[in-house]
DSSP file (Angstrom, degrees, kcal/mol; ACC not computed):
  #  RESIDUE AA STRUCTURE BP1 BP2  ACC     N-H-->O    O-->H-N    N-H-->O    O-->H-N    TCO  KAPPA ALPHA  PHI   PSI    X-CA   Y-CA   Z-CA
    1    1 A X              0   0    0      0, 0.0     3,-0.1     0, 0.0     0, 0.0   0.000 360.0 360.0 360.0 130.4   11.1   -3.1   19.2
    2    2 A X        -     0   0    0      1,-0.2     2,-0.2     2,-0.1    26,-0.0  -0.020 360.0 -77.8 -60.6 161.1    8.1   -1.4   21.0
    3    3 A X        +     0   0    0      1,-0.2    -1,-0.2    24,-0.0     3,-0.1  -0.412  48.9 164.7 -65.2 135.4    5.3    0.0   19.0
    4    4 A X        +     0   0    0      1,-0.4     2,-0.4    -2,-0.2    -1,-0.2   0.698  68.9  37.6-114.0 -37.2    5.8    3.3   17.4
    5    5 A X  S    S-     0   0    0      2,-0.0    23,-2.2     0, 0.0    -1,-0.4  -0.964  70.2-171.2-122.1 132.2    3.0    3.5   14.9
    6    6 A X  E     +A   27   0A   0     -2,-0.4     2,-0.3    21,-0.2    21,-0.2  -0.952  13.1 153.0-129.4 150.2   -0.4    2.2   15.8
    7    7 A X  E     -A   26   0A   0     19,-2.3    19,-2.3    -2,-0.4     2,-0.5  -0.934  46.8 -91.4-154.1 171.0   -3.6    1.7   13.7
    8    8 A X  E     -A   25   0A   0     -2,-0.3     2,-0.3    17,-0.2    17,-0.3  -0.848  50.1-111.0 -88.7 138.2   -6.7   -0.4   13.5
    9    9 A X        -     0   0    0     15,-2.8     7,-2.8    -2,-0.5     2,-0.5  -0.538  29.5-159.9 -77.8 128.8   -6.2   -3.5   11.3
   10   10 A X  E     -B   15   0B   0     -2,-0.3     2,-0.4     5,-0.2     5,-0.2  -0.906  10.3-179.5-104.6 126.4   -8.0   -3.5    8.0
   11   11 A X  E >  S-B   14   0B   0      3,-2.9     3,-2.0    -2,-0.5    -2,-0.0  -0.999  72.0 -13.3-127.2 133.9   -8.6   -6.8    6.2
   12   12 A X  T 3  S-     0   0    0     -2,-0.4    -1,-0.1     1,-0.3     3,-0.1   0.850 130.4 -51.5  46.0  41.7  -10.5   -6.9    2.9
   13   13 A X  T 3  S+     0   0    0      1,-0.2     2,-0.3    -3,-0.0    -1,-0.3   0.453 122.5  80.5  82.8   1.6  -11.6   -3.4    3.3
   14   14 A X  E <  S-B   11   0B   0     -3,-2.0    -3,-2.9     0, 0.0    -1,-0.2  -0.911  86.8 -81.6-138.2 163.7  -13.1   -3.7    6.8
   15   15 A X  E     -B   10   0B   0     -2,-0.3     2,-0.5    -5,-0.2    -5,-0.2  -0.384  41.3-127.3 -63.4 137.9  -12.0   -3.7   10.4
   16   16 A X        -     0   0    0     -7,-2.8     8,-3.4     8,-0.3     2,-0.3  -0.797  26.6-151.0 -84.4 124.6  -10.7   -7.0   11.7
   17   17 A X  B     -C   23   0C   0     -2,-0.5     6,-0.2     6,-0.2     2,-0.1  -0.728   1.1-140.8-102.2 148.7  -12.5   -8.0   14.9
   18   18 A X    >   -     0   0    0      4,-2.9     3,-2.2    -2,-0.3    -1,-0.0  -0.303  45.2 -80.9 -91.2-175.2  -11.1  -10.1   17.7
   19   19 A X  T 3  S+     0   0    0      1,-0.3    -1,-0.1     2,-0.1    -2,-0.0   0.760 131.6  55.7 -58.0 -25.5  -13.0  -12.8   19.7
   20   20 A X  T 3  S-     0   0    0      2,-0.1    -1,-0.3     1,-0.0     3,-0.1   0.237 119.7-110.7 -94.6  17.9  -14.7  -10.0   21.8
   21   21 A X  S <  S+     0   0    0     -3,-2.2     2,-0.3     1,-0.2    -2,-0.1   0.778  77.1 131.9  58.5  30.3  -15.9   -8.3   18.7
   22   22 A X        -     0   0    0     -4,-0.0    -4,-2.9     1,-0.0    -1,-0.2  -0.827  66.8 -94.0-110.0 148.8  -13.6   -5.4   19.1
   23   23 A X  B     -C   17   0C   0     -2,-0.3    -6,-0.2    -6,-0.2     2,-0.2  -0.406  40.9-125.2 -69.8 140.0  -11.4   -4.0   16.3
   24   24 A X        -     0   0    0     -8,-3.4   -15,-2.8   -15,-0.3     2,-0.3  -0.512  20.9-136.7 -77.2 143.0   -7.9   -5.5   16.3
   25   25 A X  E     -A    8   0A   0    -17,-0.3     2,-0.3    -2,-0.2   -17,-0.2  -0.754  16.5-169.8-100.7 149.7   -4.8   -3.2   16.4
   26   26 A X  E     -A    7   0A   0    -19,-2.3   -19,-2.3    -2,-0.3     2,-0.3  -0.904   6.1-162.1-130.7 167.4   -1.7   -3.4   14.4
   27   27 A X  E >>  -A    6   0A   0     -2,-0.3     3,-1.6   -21,-0.2     4,-0.7  -0.929  42.7 -11.2-144.2 166.6    1.6   -1.6   14.7
   28   28 A X  H 3> S+     0   0    0    -23,-2.2     4,-2.7    -2,-0.3     5,-0.2  -0.166 123.4  17.6  51.3-114.3    4.8   -0.6   13.0
   29   29 A X  H 3> S+     0   0    0      1,-0.2     4,-2.1     2,-0.2    -1,-0.3   0.843 130.7  45.4 -61.1 -36.5    5.4   -2.4    9.8
   30   30 A X  H <> S+     0   0    0     -3,-1.6     4,-2.3     2,-0.2     5,-0.3   0.899 114.1  50.0 -75.8 -36.5    1.8   -3.6    9.2
   31   31 A X  H  X S+     0   0    0     -4,-0.7     4,-2.2   -26,-0.2    -2,-0.2   0.944 113.5  46.5 -67.3 -43.2    0.4   -0.1   10.1
   32   32 A X  H  X S+     0   0    0     -4,-2.7     4,-2.4     1,-0.2    -1,-0.2   0.912 112.0  52.2 -60.8 -43.5    3.0    1.5    7.6
   33   33 A X  H  X S+     0   0    0     -4,-2.1     4,-2.0    -5,-0.2    -1,-0.2   0.882 112.0  43.0 -64.8 -42.2    2.0   -1.0    5.0
   34   34 A X  H  X S+     0   0    0     -4,-2.3     4,-2.4     2,-0.2    -1,-0.2   0.867 110.5  57.2 -78.0 -32.9   -1.7   -0.4    5.2
   35   35 A X  H  X S+     0   0    0     -4,-2.2     4,-2.4    -5,-0.3    -2,-0.2   0.948 109.9  43.8 -53.2 -49.1   -1.2    3.3    5.3
   36   36 A X  H  X S+     0   0    0     -4,-2.4     4,-2.3     1,-0.2    -2,-0.2   0.905 112.3  53.5 -70.2 -37.9    0.7    3.2    2.0
   37   37 A X  H  X S+     0   0    0     -4,-2.0     4,-2.4     1,-0.2    -1,-0.2   0.927 111.1  45.9 -62.8 -42.8   -1.9    0.8    0.5
   38   38 A X  H  X S+     0   0    0     -4,-2.4     4,-2.9     2,-0.2    -1,-0.2   0.884 111.1  53.1 -64.9 -39.2   -4.7    3.2    1.4
   39   39 A X  H  X S+     0   0    0     -4,-2.4     4,-1.6    -5,-0.2    -2,-0.2   0.934 109.8  48.1 -63.5 -42.2   -2.7    6.2    0.1
   40   40 A X  H  X>S+     0   0    0     -4,-2.3     4,-0.8     2,-0.2     5,-0.6   0.957 114.8  44.2 -62.8 -51.8   -2.2    4.5   -3.2
   41   41 A X  H ><5S+     0   0    0     -4,-2.4     3,-1.2     1,-0.2    -2,-0.2   0.925 112.7  51.5 -58.5 -43.2   -6.0    3.6   -3.5
   42   42 A X  H 3<5S+     0   0    0     -4,-2.9    -1,-0.2     1,-0.3    -2,-0.2   0.809 103.2  60.8 -66.1 -30.0   -7.1    7.0   -2.4
   43   43 A X  H 3<5S-     0   0    0     -4,-1.6    -1,-0.3    -3,-0.5    -2,-0.2   0.683 100.5-136.4 -72.2 -18.3   -4.8    8.6   -5.1
   44   44 A X  T <X5 +     0   0    0     -3,-1.2     4,-0.9    -4,-0.8     3,-0.4   0.367  68.1 122.1  79.6  -7.0   -6.7    6.8   -7.8
   45   45 A X  H >>< +     0   0    0     -5,-0.6     3,-0.7     1,-0.2     4,-0.6   0.882  66.0  55.5 -55.4 -43.6   -3.5    5.9   -9.7
   46   46 A X  H >> S+     0   0    0     -6,-0.5     3,-1.1     1,-0.2     4,-0.6   0.870 102.5  57.1 -61.8 -32.4   -4.0    2.1   -9.6
   47   47 A X  H >> S+     0   0    0     -3,-0.4     3,-0.7     1,-0.3     4,-0.6   0.800  95.8  64.7 -66.5 -28.7   -7.4    2.4  -11.3
   48   48 A X  H << S+     0   0    0     -4,-0.9     4,-0.5    -3,-0.7    -1,-0.3   0.721  92.3  65.0 -67.3 -20.5   -5.7    4.3  -14.3
   49   49 A X  H X< S+     0   0    0     -3,-1.1     3,-0.9    -4,-0.6    -1,-0.2   0.849  88.8  69.6 -66.1 -38.4   -3.8    1.0  -15.0
   50   50 A X  H << S+     0   0    0     -3,-0.7    -1,-0.2    -4,-0.6    -2,-0.2   0.890 110.2  26.7 -50.6 -52.4   -7.1   -0.8  -15.8
   51   51 A X  T 3< S+     0   0    0     -4,-0.6     2,-0.6    -3,-0.2    -1,-0.3   0.428  99.5 103.0 -98.1  -1.2   -7.9    1.0  -19.1
   52   52 A X    <   +     0   0    0     -3,-0.9    -4,-0.0    -4,-0.5     0, 0.0  -0.732  32.5 163.1 -96.9 122.1   -4.4    1.9  -20.0
   53   53 A X        +     0   0    0     -2,-0.6     2,-0.4     5,-0.0    -1,-0.2   0.712  46.0 102.5-102.3 -21.4   -2.6   -0.2  -22.8
   54   54 A X     >  -     0   0    0      1,-0.2     4,-2.8     2,-0.1     5,-0.2  -0.487  62.1-151.2 -68.7 117.6    0.3    2.0  -23.7
   55   55 A X  H  > S+     0   0    0     -2,-0.4     4,-1.8     1,-0.2    -1,-0.2   0.817  96.9  53.3 -60.6 -33.8    3.5    0.6  -21.9
   56   56 A X  H  > S+     0   0    0      2,-0.2     4,-1.6     1,-0.2    -1,-0.2   0.905 111.2  42.6 -67.4 -44.3    4.9    4.1  -21.8
   57   57 A X  H  > S+     0   0    0      2,-0.2     4,-1.8     1,-0.2    -2,-0.2   0.840 113.8  53.3 -72.8 -31.4    1.9    5.6  -20.0
   58   58 A X  H  X S+     0   0    0     -4,-2.8     4,-2.5     2,-0.2     5,-0.2   0.923 106.7  52.6 -64.5 -40.3    1.7    2.5  -17.7
   59   59 A X  H  X S+     0   0    0     -4,-1.8     4,-2.2    -5,-0.2    -2,-0.2   0.903 107.8  52.1 -56.4 -42.0    5.3    3.1  -16.8
   60   60 A X  H  X S+     0   0    0     -4,-1.6     4,-2.3     2,-0.2    -1,-0.2   0.866 108.1  51.0 -63.2 -38.7    4.5    6.7  -15.9
   61   61 A X  H  X S+     0   0    0     -4,-1.8     4,-2.4     2,-0.2     5,-0.2   0.927 110.0  48.7 -67.3 -44.5    1.6    5.6  -13.7
   62   62 A X  H  X S+     0   0    0     -4,-2.5     4,-2.2     1,-0.2    -2,-0.2   0.918 109.9  52.4 -64.9 -41.6    3.9    3.2  -11.9
   63   63 A X  H  X S+     0   0    0     -4,-2.2     4,-2.7     2,-0.2     5,-0.3   0.942 108.7  51.7 -59.1 -47.5    6.6    6.0  -11.5
   64   64 A X  H  X S+     0   0    0     -4,-2.3     4,-2.3     1,-0.2    -2,-0.2   0.921 109.9  48.8 -57.7 -42.8    3.9    8.3  -10.0
   65   65 A X  H  X S+     0   0    0     -4,-2.4     4,-2.4     2,-0.2    -1,-0.2   0.870 110.6  49.5 -65.5 -33.5    2.9    5.6   -7.5
   66   66 A X  H  X S+     0   0    0     -4,-2.2     4,-2.2    -5,-0.2    -2,-0.2   0.941 111.1  49.9 -70.0 -46.3    6.5    5.0   -6.5
   67   67 A X  H  X S+     0   0    0     -4,-2.7     4,-0.8     2,-0.2    -2,-0.2   0.856 111.1  50.8 -56.6 -39.1    7.0    8.8   -6.0
   68   68 A X  H >< S+     0   0    0     -4,-2.3     3,-0.9    -5,-0.3     4,-0.4   0.953 111.1  46.2 -64.1 -47.2    3.8    8.9   -3.8
   69   69 A X  H >< S+     0   0    0     -4,-2.4     3,-1.4     1,-0.3     6,-0.2   0.868 107.9  58.7 -69.1 -29.1    4.9    6.0   -1.7
   70   70 A X  H 3< S+     0   0    0     -4,-2.2    -1,-0.3     1,-0.3    -2,-0.2   0.702  90.7  71.5 -68.9 -20.6    8.4    7.7   -1.4
   71   71 A X  T << S+     0   0    0     -3,-0.9     2,-0.4    -4,-0.8    -1,-0.3   0.661  73.7  98.9 -74.4 -13.3    6.8   10.9    0.1
   72   72 A X  S X  S-     0   0    0     -3,-1.4     3,-1.6    -4,-0.4   -36,-0.0  -0.666  73.8-143.7 -74.9 127.3    6.1    8.9    3.4
   73   73 A X  T 3  S+     0   0    0     -2,-0.4    -1,-0.2     1,-0.3    24,-0.1   0.530  96.1  65.3 -70.8  -7.7    8.9    9.9    5.7
   74   74 A X  T 3  S+     0   0    0     22,-0.1    23,-2.2    23,-0.1    24,-0.4   0.587  89.6  81.7 -87.9 -14.3    9.0    6.3    7.1
   75   75 A X  B <  S-D   96   0D   0     -3,-1.6     2,-0.6    21,-0.2    21,-0.2  -0.760  81.3-124.8 -97.7 134.9   10.1    4.9    3.7
   76   76 A X    >   -     0   0    0     19,-3.1     3,-1.5    -2,-0.3    19,-0.4  -0.723  36.1-118.0 -80.5 119.9   13.7    4.8    2.5
   77   77 A X  T 3  S+     0   0    0     -2,-0.6    -1,-0.1     1,-0.2   -10,-0.0  -0.228  96.0  28.4 -56.8 142.9   13.7    6.6   -0.9
   78   78 A X  T 3  S+     0   0    0    -12,-0.1    -1,-0.2     2,-0.0    -2,-0.0   0.464  99.8  87.7  81.5   5.3   14.8    4.3   -3.8
   79   79 A X    <   +     0   0    0     -3,-1.5     2,-0.4    16,-0.2    -2,-0.1   0.418  58.4 107.7-106.0   0.6   13.7    1.1   -2.1
   80   80 A X        +     0   0    0     -4,-0.2     2,-0.4    14,-0.1    14,-0.2  -0.596  39.9 176.2 -90.0 134.0   10.2    1.0   -3.4
   81   81 A X  E     -E   93   0D   0     12,-2.9    12,-2.6    -2,-0.4     2,-0.5  -0.983   6.4-171.7-136.4 126.7    9.1   -1.5   -6.0
   82   82 A X  E     +E   92   0D   0     -2,-0.4     2,-0.3    10,-0.2    10,-0.2  -0.975  11.2 169.9-119.7 125.7    5.5   -1.9   -7.3
   83   83 A X  E     -E   91   0D   0      8,-2.4     8,-2.7    -2,-0.5     2,-0.6  -0.883  35.5-108.1-127.3 163.9    4.6   -4.8   -9.6
   84   84 A X  E     +E   90   0D   0     -2,-0.3     6,-0.3     6,-0.2     3,-0.1  -0.790  25.5 179.2 -92.3 124.0    1.2   -6.2  -10.9
   85   85 A X  E    S-     0   0D   0      4,-2.5     2,-0.3    -2,-0.6     5,-0.2   0.818  74.8 -19.5 -85.3 -35.1    0.1   -9.5   -9.4
   86   86 A X  E >  S-E   89   0D   0      3,-1.9     3,-0.9     0, 0.0    -1,-0.3  -0.839  87.2 -73.1-156.1-172.6   -3.1   -9.5  -11.4
   87   87 A X  T 3  S+     0   0    0     -2,-0.3     3,-0.0     1,-0.2   -38,-0.0   0.761 132.0  25.0 -68.7 -24.2   -5.4   -7.0  -13.2
   88   88 A X  T 3  S+     0   0    0      1,-0.1    20,-2.0   -39,-0.0     2,-0.4   0.026 111.8  72.8-131.8  31.1   -6.6   -5.6   -9.9
   89   89 A X  E <   -EF  86 107D   0     -3,-0.9    -4,-2.5    18,-0.2    -3,-1.9  -0.962  53.3-167.4-147.4 129.1   -3.8   -6.3   -7.4
   90   90 A X  E     -EF  84 106D   0     16,-2.7    16,-2.5    -2,-0.4     2,-0.5  -0.774  13.7-142.3-106.4 156.5   -0.4   -4.8   -7.0
   91   91 A X  E     -EF  83 105D   0     -8,-2.7    -8,-2.4    -2,-0.3     2,-0.5  -0.984  19.5-168.0-118.4 121.6    2.5   -6.0   -4.9
   92   92 A X  E     -EF  82 104D   0     12,-3.5    12,-2.9    -2,-0.5     2,-0.4  -0.925   7.8-178.9-115.5 134.4    4.5   -3.3   -3.2
   93   93 A X  E     +EF  81 103D   0    -12,-2.6   -12,-2.9    -2,-0.5     2,-0.3  -0.989  14.5 149.0-128.2 145.1    7.8   -3.8   -1.4
   94   94 A X  E     - F   0 102D   0      8,-1.7     8,-2.9    -2,-0.4     2,-0.4  -0.975  39.4-115.0-160.6 162.7    9.8   -1.1    0.4
   95   95 A X  E     - F   0 101D   0    -19,-0.4   -19,-3.1    -2,-0.3     2,-0.3  -0.921  23.4-149.7-110.8 136.9   12.2   -0.6    3.2
   96   96 A X  E  >  -DF  75 100D   0      4,-3.1     4,-0.8    -2,-0.4   -21,-0.2  -0.673  19.3-126.8 -97.4 155.8   11.4    1.4    6.3
   97   97 A X  T  4 S+     0   0    0    -23,-2.2   -22,-0.1    -2,-0.3    -1,-0.1   0.882 105.7  25.2 -66.1 -35.9   13.9    3.3    8.3
   98   98 A X  T  4 S+     0   0    0    -24,-0.4    -1,-0.1     2,-0.1   -23,-0.1   0.759 127.7  34.6-101.3 -26.6   12.9    1.7   11.6
   99   99 A X  T  4 S-     0   0    0      1,-0.3     2,-0.2   -71,-0.1    -2,-0.1   0.304  92.7-122.8-123.8   8.1   11.3   -1.7   10.8
  100  100 A X  E  <  -F   96   0D   0     -4,-0.8    -4,-3.1     2,-0.0    -1,-0.3  -0.473  63.0  -6.4  84.2-152.4   13.0   -3.2    7.9
  101  101 A X  E     -F   95   0D   0     -6,-0.2     2,-0.3    -2,-0.2    -6,-0.2  -0.476  56.1-158.2 -85.6 152.8   11.2   -4.3    4.6
  102  102 A X  E     -F   94   0D   0     -8,-2.9    -8,-1.7    -2,-0.1     2,-0.4  -0.941   5.0-165.0-121.6 148.2    7.5   -4.3    4.1
  103  103 A X  E     +F   93   0D   0     -2,-0.3     2,-0.4   -10,-0.2   -10,-0.2  -0.997  19.2 175.7-130.7 125.2    5.6   -6.4    1.6
  104  104 A X  E     -F   92   0D   0    -12,-2.9   -12,-3.5    -2,-0.4     2,-0.3  -0.995  24.1-142.7-142.8 130.5    2.1   -5.2    1.0
  105  105 A X  E     -F   91   0D   0     -2,-0.4     2,-0.5   -14,-0.2   -14,-0.2  -0.707  14.1-158.0 -86.6 143.9   -0.6   -6.3   -1.4
  106  106 A X  E     -F   90   0D   0    -16,-2.5   -16,-2.7    -2,-0.3     2,-0.4  -0.915   7.2-170.1-131.7 105.3   -2.8   -3.5   -2.8
  107  107 A X  E     +F   89   0D   0     -2,-0.5     2,-0.3   -18,-0.2   -18,-0.2  -0.737  11.7 175.9 -86.8 136.9   -6.3   -4.6   -4.1
  108  108 A X        -     0   0    0    -20,-2.0     2,-0.3    -2,-0.4    -2,-0.0  -0.970  15.8-153.4-141.6 160.4   -8.3   -2.1   -6.1
  109  109 A X        -     0   0    0     -2,-0.3     2,-0.1   -68,-0.0   -62,-0.1  -0.874  34.1 -87.0-130.1 160.8  -11.5   -2.0   -7.9
  110  110 A X        -     0   0    0     -2,-0.3     2,-0.2     1,-0.1   -62,-0.0  -0.407  45.3-116.6 -67.4 142.1  -12.9    0.2  -10.9
  111  111 A X              0   0    0      1,-0.1    -1,-0.1   -67,-0.1     0, 0.0  -0.570 360.0 360.0 -74.4 142.6  -14.5    3.4   -9.8
  112  112 A X              0   0    0     -2,-0.2    -1,-0.1     0, 0.0    -2,-0.0   0.410 360.0 360.0-108.0 360.0  -18.3    3.6  -10.7
């Protein structure tokens, strides 16, 4: 399927450069995945997990993150799953309407 969504590829918080030292582009599933990861990080919700020990309040944060992801009109509602890989990394899976499933890691750090 031809490209519908285009973006610059971000790796480890910075632009990925090709051999000509120009930013690499990504499209479709990769673009959607990184858009969602950035939306989560910018929302500040993942950082709230760091200090939260209450299982009930942690579940509420996960619900808020899922609802945020589901507001993206490219994502099929009810298909979003977010789990913790480690203390500062989430794993998000979801189904897109046009490009199948996405699997996206979301790394976040404490705000200073």
